[in-house]
C-alpha positions as CSV (number, residue, x, y, z in Angstrom):
1,X,-26.2,-43.5,-24.4
2,X,-26.9,-46.9,-26.1
3,X,-24.3,-47.5,-28.2
4,X,-25.7,-48.5,-31.8
5,X,-23.5,-52.2,-32.4
6,X,-23.6,-53.8,-29.2
7,X,-26.7,-52.0,-27.5
8,X,-25.0,-51.7,-24.2
9,X,-24.9,-48.2,-22.8
10,X,-21.7,-46.2,-22.8
11,X,-20.9,-43.9,-20.3
12,X,-21.2,-39.9,-21.3
13,X,-17.3,-38.7,-21.2
14,X,-18.4,-36.0,-18.2
15,X,-19.6,-38.9,-16.3
16,X,-16.2,-40.8,-17.1
17,X,-13.8,-37.8,-15.8
18,X,-16.1,-35.7,-13.5
19,X,-13.9,-32.3,-13.8
20,X,-12.7,-31.4,-10.5
21,X,-14.5,-29.4,-8.0
22,X,-12.2,-25.6,-7.0
23,X,-12.1,-25.5,-3.4
24,X,-11.2,-22.2,-2.1
25,X,-8.2,-23.0,1.0
26,X,-9.9,-22.5,4.2
27,X,-7.7,-19.6,5.8
28,X,-4.8,-20.6,7.9
29,X,-6.1,-20.5,11.5
30,X,-5.2,-17.4,14.1
31,X,-4.1,-15.0,10.5
32,X,-5.1,-11.7,10.1
33,X,-4.5,-11.4,6.9
34,X,-6.6,-13.5,4.1
35,X,-6.5,-10.7,1.6
36,X,-9.0,-8.2,2.8
37,X,-8.5,-4.5,4.5
38,X,-5.1,-5.9,6.2
39,X,-3.6,-7.5,3.9
40,X,-3.7,-4.5,1.3
41,X,-3.0,-2.1,4.4
42,X,-0.1,-4.6,4.6
43,X,1.4,-4.4,1.4
44,X,0.6,-0.5,1.0
45,X,2.7,0.1,3.9
46,X,5.8,-2.0,3.1
47,X,5.6,0.0,-0.4
48,X,5.2,3.7,1.7
49,X,8.4,2.3,3.7
50,X,10.4,1.4,1.4
51,X,10.0,5.0,-0.7
52,X,10.3,6.6,2.3
53,X,13.8,4.7,3.3
54,X,14.9,6.0,-0.5
55,X,13.9,9.7,0.0
56,X,15.4,9.5,3.6
57,X,18.6,8.3,1.8
58,X,18.7,10.8,-1.2
59,X,18.4,13.4,1.6
60,X,21.3,12.2,3.8
61,X,23.4,12.1,0.4
62,X,22.6,15.8,-1.1
63,X,22.4,17.2,2.8
64,X,26.1,16.1,2.8
65,X,27.4,17.7,0.1
66,X,26.9,20.9,2.6
67,X,30.3,19.9,4.2
68,X,32.0,18.7,1.1
69,X,30.9,22.2,-1.3
70,X,28.2,24.6,0.1
71,X,28.3,26.0,-4.1
72,X,27.3,22.1,-5.1
73,X,24.7,22.2,-2.0
74,X,23.2,24.5,-3.6
75,X,23.6,24.0,-7.4
76,X,21.4,20.5,-5.7
77,X,19.1,22.2,-4.1
78,X,18.5,24.6,-6.7
79,X,17.6,21.6,-8.9
80,X,14.6,20.7,-6.6
81,X,12.7,23.9,-6.8
82,X,10.6,23.1,-9.8
83,X,6.5,22.0,-10.0
84,X,7.1,18.6,-10.3
85,X,9.9,18.2,-7.1
86,X,6.5,19.7,-5.9
87,X,3.7,17.3,-6.7
88,X,7.0,14.4,-5.8
89,X,6.7,16.5,-2.4
90,X,2.6,16.1,-2.0
91,X,3.4,12.0,-2.8
92,X,6.1,11.8,-0.2
93,X,3.5,13.7,2.7
94,X,1.2,11.4,1.6
95,X,3.4,8.2,1.9
96,X,4.4,9.2,5.1
97,X,0.8,10.1,6.6
98,X,-0.6,6.4,5.0
99,X,2.8,4.8,7.0
100,X,2.3,6.7,10.1
101,X,-1.6,6.0,10.7
102,X,-1.2,2.7,9.4
103,X,1.3,1.9,11.5
104,X,-0.6,3.1,14.7
105,X,-3.6,1.1,13.3
106,X,-0.8,-2.5,13.5
107,X,0.0,-1.2,17.3
108,X,-3.8,-0.6,17.9
109,X,-4.2,-4.2,16.6
110,X,-1.2,-6.2,18.0
111,X,-1.5,-5.2,21.1
112,X,-5.4,-4.3,22.2
113,X,-7.6,-7.0,21.9
114,X,-10.8,-4.4,20.4
115,X,-8.5,-3.2,18.1
116,X,-7.9,-7.0,16.4
117,X,-11.8,-7.6,16.3
118,X,-12.4,-3.9,15.1
119,X,-9.1,-4.0,12.5
120,X,-11.5,-2.7,9.0
121,X,-12.8,-0.2,11.8
122,X,-9.4,1.0,12.5
123,X,-8.7,0.7,8.4
124,X,-11.7,3.4,7.9
125,X,-10.3,5.8,10.5
126,X,-6.9,6.1,9.2
127,X,-8.2,6.4,5.7
128,X,-10.6,9.0,6.9
129,X,-7.3,10.8,9.2
130,X,-4.9,10.8,6.5
131,X,-7.4,12.5,3.3
132,X,-8.1,15.3,6.1
133,X,-4.3,15.5,6.8
134,X,-4.4,16.1,2.9
135,X,-6.8,17.8,2.5
136,X,-5.0,20.6,4.8
137,X,-1.7,20.2,3.1
138,X,-2.2,19.6,-0.3
139,X,-4.1,22.8,-1.5
140,X,-1.1,25.5,1.2
141,X,1.7,23.4,-0.6
142,X,0.5,23.6,-3.9
143,X,-0.1,27.2,-3.9
144,X,3.5,27.4,-2.8
145,X,5.1,25.4,-5.4
146,X,3.2,27.4,-8.4
147,X,3.0,31.0,-6.7
148,X,7.1,31.0,-6.8
């Protein structure tokens, strides 16, 4: 744009200081997890693994009460017999199911070339099997929980 006092042209701020281009970084060669299905299954596998670990820790601790005092064991087990814990059992079975099926998918991806090429398909198959597992378990379990 011309300067009226001198007659020279001055570059606009956009041309003088161009904005940097934002470029998506390239994924490392050979990696499987790029933020798609594989990445989310990886995250979910870790979360369910930690949750199952803590359940097993609590289960072992309350089972050892049987050796210490049968009355204390019965008191603790009695607190577990309520609808909230029944819903917690549904969450536990769901976590175990998704963790187990995803673990099988990881084995197939790691040890079978076909699995590496078709990991998204394997993820959807695992999800379908997980839903079938829950469809079979949840209604029957909730009937038992809420009928007592």
